[in-house]
Each structure stands twice: as C-alpha cells, then as structure tokens.
C-alpha positions in Angstrom: 1.8 19.3 -9.4 -0.9 18.8 -12.0 -4.5 19.5 -11.1 -5.6 16.4 -13.2 -7.5 14.2 -10.8 -5.4 11.4 -9.3 -4.4 9.0 -12.2 -7.4 9.7 -14.4 -5.2 10.9 -17.2 -2.6 8.2 -16.9 -3.4 6.2 -20.0 0.0 4.8 -21.0 0.5 1.1 -20.6 3.4 0.0 -18.4 6.1 -2.5 -19.3 5.5 -5.8 -17.6 8.4 -7.8 -16.0 8.1 -11.4 -14.7 11.2 -12.0 -12.5 12.2 -15.1 -10.6 13.3 -13.7 -7.2 13.9 -17.1 -5.5 13.6 -20.7 -6.6 10.0 -21.0 -7.9 9.1 -17.5 -6.6 8.2 -14.8 -9.1 7.3 -11.2 -9.2 4.9 -9.7 -11.8 5.7 -6.0 -11.9 4.8 -3.1 -14.2 6.7 0.1 -13.5 4.8 1.2 -10.4 1.4 -0.5 -11.2 0.1 -3.0 -8.6 2.3 -6.1 -8.4 1.3 -9.8 -8.3 3.4 -12.6 -6.7 3.5 -16.2 -7.9 4.8 -19.1 -5.7 5.2 -22.6 -7.3 5.2 -25.8 -5.3 5.4 -29.4 -6.5 1.6 -29.7 -6.6 0.1 -26.3 -7.1 0.6 -22.5 -7.5 -0.2 -19.7 -5.1 -0.9 -16.2 -6.4 -0.3 -13.1 -4.1 -2.7 -10.3 -5.1 -5.0 -10.6 -8.0 -4.9 -7.4 -10.1 -7.9 -5.1 -10.6 -9.9 -7.1 -13.1 -10.1 -10.6 -14.6 -8.8 -9.1 -17.8 -5.7 -7.7 -16.0 -5.3 -11.1 -14.2 -5.1 -12.9 -17.6 -1.8 -11.1 -18.2 -0.4 -12.7 -15.0 -1.8 -16.1 -16.0 -0.1 -15.9 -19.4 3.2 -15.4 -17.5 2.5 -18.3 -15.1 1.8 -20.6 -18.0 5.2 -19.8 -19.5 6.9 -21.5 -16.4 4.4 -24.1 -15.1 1.3 -26.0 -16.0 0.5 -26.7 -12.3 -3.0 -25.7 -11.1 -3.5 -22.3 -9.4 -5.2 -23.4 -6.2 -4.7 -20.4 -3.9 -5.0 -16.6 -4.2 -3.9 -14.5 -1.2 -5.3 -11.0 -0.8 -2.8 -8.9 1.1 -5.5 -6.3 1.8 -8.9 -5.2 0.5 -8.1 -2.5 -2.0 -10.0 -3.0 -5.4 -6.8 -2.7 -7.5 -5.5 -5.8 -5.7 -8.5 -8.1 -5.4 -11.2 -7.7 -8.1 -9.4 -9.8 -10.7 -9.4 -12.9 -8.4 -12.1 -14.8 -10.3 -9.9 -15.3 -13.3 -7.6 -17.7 -11.5 -10.2 -20.3 -10.8 -8.6 -20.9 -7.4 -10.2 -23.3 -4.9 -9.3 -20.9 -2.0 -9.2 -17.2 -1.8 -7.4 -16.2 1.5 -7.3 -13.0 3.5 -7.0 -11.9 7.1 -10.2 -11.7 9.3 -9.7 -7.9 9.4 -9.5 -7.7 5.6 -12.8 -9.6 5.4 -14.3 -7.0 7.8 -13.0 -4.1 5.7 -14.5 -5.7 2.5 -17.9 -5.9 4.3 -17.6 -2.3 5.6 -16.1 -0.4 2.7 -15.4 -2.7 -0.2 -18.2 -1.3 -2.5 -17.2 2.3 -1.8 -13.5 1.5 -2.4 -14.3 -0.1 -5.8 -16.1 3.0 -7.0 -13.4 5.3 -5.6 -10.4 3.4 -7.1 -12.1 3.0 -10.5 -12.3 6.8 -10.7 -8.7 7.2 -9.5 -7.1 4.5 -11.7 -9.2 3.9 -14.8 -6.3 2.4 -16.8 -5.7 -0.5 -14.5 -9.4 -1.5 -14.5 -9.2 -2.9 -18.0 -12.5 -4.4 -19.1 -14.1 -3.5 -15.8 -17.3 -5.2 -17.0 -15.6 -8.5 -16.5 -15.6 -8.0 -12.7 -18.3 -10.3 -11.3 -18.6 -8.3 -8.0 -16.7 -7.9 -4.8 -14.0 -10.6 -4.1 -14.8 -12.4 -0.9 -12.3 -14.7 0.9 -13.3 -18.3 1.2 -10.8 -18.7 4.0 -9.7 -16.1 6.5 -7.4 -16.2 9.5 -6.7 -14.1 12.7 -2.9 -14.0 12.8 -1.3 -16.7 10.6 -1.9 -19.6 8.3 0.4 -22.2 6.9 -0.1 -24.0 3.5 1.8 -26.7 1.8 2.0 -26.5 -2.0 3.9 -29.8 -2.4 7.3 -29.9 -0.7 7.0 -26.2 -0.1 5.5 -24.5 3.0 4.2 -21.0 2.8 3.2 -18.8 5.8 0.6 -16.1 5.5 0.8 -13.7 8.4 -0.9 -10.5 9.8 2.0 -8.6 11.3 0.0 -5.6 12.5 -1.8 -2.6 11.2 0.0 -0.4 8.6 -1.1 0.2 5.0 -4.5 -0.9 6.2 -5.9 -2.5 9.3 -5.8 -6.0 7.8 -2.5 -6.3 5.9 -1.1 -9.8 5.3 2.4 -10.8 4.2 3.4 -14.1 2.5 6.7 -15.7 3.6 8.4 -18.6 1.7 10.9 -19.9 4.2 12.9 -22.3 1.9 13.6 -19.5 -0.5 13.9 -16.6 2.0 11.3 -14.6 -0.1 8.8 -12.2 1.3 5.7 -10.8 -0.4 4.8 -7.7 1.5 1.8 -6.2 -0.3 1.7 -2.4 0.1 3.4 -2.5 3.5 6.6 -2.0 1.5 7.1 0.0 -1.7 10.1 0.2 -4.0 10.7 3.7 -5.4 6.9 4.2 -5.4 4.9 6.3 -3.1 3.1 4.7 -0.2 -0.7 5.1 -0.4 -1.7 6.1 3.2 -5.4 7.0 2.8 -6.4 4.0 4.8 -3.3 3.7 6.9 -2.4 3.5 10.6 0.7 5.6 10.4 1.6 5.2 14.1 1.6 1.4 13.8 3.1 0.9 10.3 6.8 1.1 11.3 6.4 -1.8 13.7 5.0 -3.9 10.9 8.1 -3.0 8.8 10.3 -4.0 11.7 8.6 -7.4 11.9 9.2 -7.9 8.1 12.8 -7.0 8.5 13.1 -9.5 11.4 12.8 -12.4 8.9 15.9 -11.1 7.1 14.4 -11.8 3.6 16.9 -12.4 0.8 14.3 -11.0 -1.7 11.1 -9.1 -1.4 8.3 -8.3 -3.8 6.8 -4.9 -2.7 3.2 -3.8 -3.5 4.5 -1.4 -6.2 7.9 -1.0 -7.9 10.6 -3.4 -8.9 11.3 -6.6 -6.9 14.1 -6.2 -4.4 16.8 -8.8 -4.4 19.6 -9.2 -1.8 19.3 -8.7 2.0 20.9 -5.3 2.0 18.6 -4.1 -0.8 15.6 -5.4 1.2 16.6 -3.5 4.3 17.1 -0.4 2.2 13.6 -0.7 0.8 12.2 -1.1 4.3 14.1 2.0 5.5 12.9 4.1 2.6 9.3 3.0 3.2 9.6 3.9 6.9 11.2 7.3 6.0 8.2 8.1 3.7 5.7 7.2 6.4 7.3 9.0 9.2 8.0 12.1 7.2 4.4 12.3 6.3 3.1 11.5 9.8 5.5 13.8 11.7 5.1 16.8 9.4 1.4 16.6 9.5 1.4 16.2 13.3 3.6 19.3 13.6 1.1 21.2 11.4 -1.8 20.2 13.5 0.0 21.1 16.7 0.6 24.5 15.2 -3.1 25.0 14.5 -3.0 24.6 10.7 -6.0 23.6 8.7 -6.0 20.9 6.1 -5.0 23.1 3.2 -1.9 24.6 4.9 -1.0 21.1 6.2 -1.1 19.9 2.6 1.2 22.7 1.4 3.6 22.1 4.3 3.8 18.3 3.8 4.2 18.8 0.0 7.1 21.2 0.5 8.9 18.6 2.6 8.1 15.5 0.7 8.4 16.7 -2.9 12.2 17.1 -2.7 12.6 13.7 -1.0 10.0 11.5 -2.8 8.7 13.6 -5.8 10.2 11.2 -8.3 8.5 8.2 -6.8 5.7 6.6 -8.8 2.2 7.9 -8.0 3.6 10.4 -5.5 1.4 13.3 -6.8 -1.6 10.9 -7.0 -1.3 9.8 -3.4 -0.3 13.1 -1.6 -3.8 14.6 -1.0 -5.2 11.4 0.3 -2.1 10.7 2.4 -2.2 14.2 4.0 -5.9 13.9 4.8 -5.3 10.6 6.6 -2.2 11.9 8.5 -4.2 15.0 9.4 -7.1 12.9 10.8 -4.7 10.7 12.7 -2.9 13.7 14.2 -6.3 14.8 15.5 -6.8 11.4 17.2 -9.1 9.7 14.6 -7.9 6.0 14.9 -10.0 4.4 12.2 -9.6 5.9 8.7 -12.7 7.4 7.1 -14.3 5.6 4.2 -13.2 7.0 0.9 -16.0 7.5 -1.7 -15.7 8.8 -5.2 -17.4 12.0 -4.0 -15.1 12.5 -1.1 -12.1 11.9 -3.3 -13.1 14.6 -5.7 -14.1 17.1 -3.1 -10.8 16.7 -1.3 -8.7 16.9 -4.5 -10.5 20.0 -5.8 -10.2 21.8 -2.4 -6.5 21.1 -1.9 -5.7 22.1 -5.5 -7.6 25.4 -5.0 -10.5 24.6 -7.3 -13.1 24.9 -4.5 -13.3 26.2 -0.9 -11.2 24.4 1.7 -12.9 21.4 3.2 -13.0 19.9 6.7 -10.8 16.8 6.3 -12.4 14.9 9.2 -16.1 13.9 9.4 -18.7 15.8 11.4 -18.9 12.8 13.8 -15.2 13.3 14.6 -16.1 16.9 15.8 -12.7 18.3 14.7 -12.9 22.0 13.9 -10.8 23.6 11.2 -8.2 26.1 12.4 -8.2 28.2 9.3 -5.2 29.8 7.7 -1.9 30.2 9.5 0.9 32.7 9.5 3.7 32.1 6.9 6.3 32.2 9.7 4.6 29.3 11.4 4.4 27.4 8.2 8.2 27.9 7.6 8.9 26.8 11.2 7.0 23.5 10.7 8.7 22.7 7.4 12.1 23.4 8.9 11.4 21.1 11.9 10.3 18.3 9.5 13.4 18.7 7.4 15.6 18.4 10.5 13.7 15.3 11.6 14.2 13.7 8.2 18.0 14.5 8.2 18.3 13.0 11.7 16.5 9.9 10.7 18.8 9.3 7.7 21.8 9.4 9.9 20.4 7.1 12.6 22.1 3.7 12.8 19.5 1.0 11.9 21.7 -2.0 12.5 19.9 -3.0 15.8 16.4 -2.2 14.6 15.4 -5.9 14.2 16.0 -9.2 15.9 15.4 -12.7 14.4 11.8 -13.7 15.1 10.9 -16.9 16.7 10.2 -19.6 14.2 11.2 -17.3 11.3 
C-alpha cells in the first residue's frame, strides 16, 4: 500500500460511460468515480446524485442532452457526502430531494465533510470555486416519496441505515431499475467511514427484495440482469461483513487500532485489493469498524485534520492514535502478540470462506407493493 494520502495523487481522468440500463433509465459511470443516474419521463428528467462540483455536473448534463431535451426538474441525493451533492446547482432543478436523516447529517457535518473530501479526492472537485455552498434539500421525506415524471412513477425510499444513517434508493417500477447510491458497489470498495455496519446487510436484503433487473451502484459499472444484481449485492455484503467481523474479532482480542488495521488489511487485501479505491478507503473503514466494535453507534465526524492524523498513524508516519473520541472513553489496548494476530486473521478467513458457500437463495422475499 502506498503512503500517499487517500486519492490525493490520483490525477488521471477516468473514461466516462453513459449506458441505458432500462427504458429511459441511464447510468453515468467513470471507472470507479462517483456515479450519477438519469431517469426520463414524458414530462421531465430526474437525476440521482449530482457529482462533486457544478463543473463535474456539466459532463452529466452534456450526456443528458444527447438523449432528451426535457427539463431536469428533480435531483435526488442518496446521501450527504460532498462528492455526491455539491454539484447540484448546475441542473437548475426545481426540487432537490433527500431523506430527513440526510438533511440532519448535512446540518451536523456537511461543512466538515466538504473539507475532508476535497483533501481526499481533489481530482473529482474540478473547478471547486464553482460550488456555491452546501447543497440543501428543498424537499425531504421520512421513509418514502413517490413522484410522477409523466407516465412514469418513481419511488424514493429510505430502507435503513447502511453506508450512512440517511441513505436513499430510487426505484423505477416500470423498468425494474434500482439506483442504490453507495449502499451497493460494483468491483469498487465500499467506503465505511460513516457506516452502520451492523445494519447495512439488512438494507441490502431490502434492495434485493425488489428483484431489480438492473442496478446502478454508487461506484463501478452498472449491473444488468437479475443474477448480476444479486451477485453485486452479495459481493457488497461480503465486503462489509468481512470488515466488520474481522475488526470485531480484533477488538475482542484486545488489539489497538494499528494492529486491527494490519489484521483487517491482511484479510481484505487478497479478497478485495483489486477493487477501486480499496487502499484509499481502508484506514477510514477500519477506524469506523473499530469504533462500532467498541459500541460507538454514531460515526464520528471526519475532518481534514482527523483524516490526516489517522492516515499518518496507520501508515507508521506518526505515533499510533486513539481511534475513538475522548467522549467515547475507549482506551487503547496497545500492541498484541503475533500469535493472537494470526489467530484473528485465521478466524476471519474461515468466516469469509463459510460465507461464500452459504446458499443465498432464500435471503429475500418479495416486498409488499414492490
């Protein structure tokens, strides 16, 4: 793993694809960069996730105008992260929609998240000066919201905590297409720094219950075909549970954050090391899994300073930190015996192997009104 901070040295532009994944349903993808969805009705267009800046959003608008001249009336924010939302002003939409919980997270940590993500992903914040400020929803909902785009109904739903507390998905019933945000990834690492790892698999199960024929994940290529969608859900769940369970075993064995990081890395690198942004995400993922294993239900706020301190400590550039806040009153356990480290890693590998063999055919049932 490189010691270069996060994706600060990732300067290479990605190849853009704009793929129709169902009638009038498109996925704007860029080799592991944040995706944007486009849904076209008879009267208007709905955009799912806005890109990081208005300048980045203009690339999406160019693709939209290749297929329709209908007005873009709605932008849905699947969650609050800056790389998803700060480009919303470019669309000129009459409504910007998010869950009530996402609105709360913007209020609580949106400004800190903006500064944090700008330092982590400078390339995707093209022309950052064009950002007018935090993106605020004009309309929010508690559990679900239905829209009609003109002979096309769209359902926006909060299916539970996962990638963040306020995740929303967008379901297009007449096309069988699901836009999952970062609840699902395709050959891309899940970012778990603001996650609720214990809840996330239930949200995936609920997505699967709709039996989508196509799905646009938060990152990675669009997934087409029911079996491919279920495979993407399974791979995402395997990523989450491997992280969660390995970190929990480490905490139960008395490991500190640095040894937990090394143990999780040794398990996850062989399984997921070729996924986009895996190295970038791993320190933040381990810090959150470590906190959750200690009983910290609500993720700590990430700041640019906290990001850098954690990264430097886990890569051996400074002394080991305490991953949890002082308010959490979690004490570091220090270094651990190599035999204990090996035992935890072996246990995690056995759990991963068992999970791969498990029959998932009865994992989901058709939801009511799906």
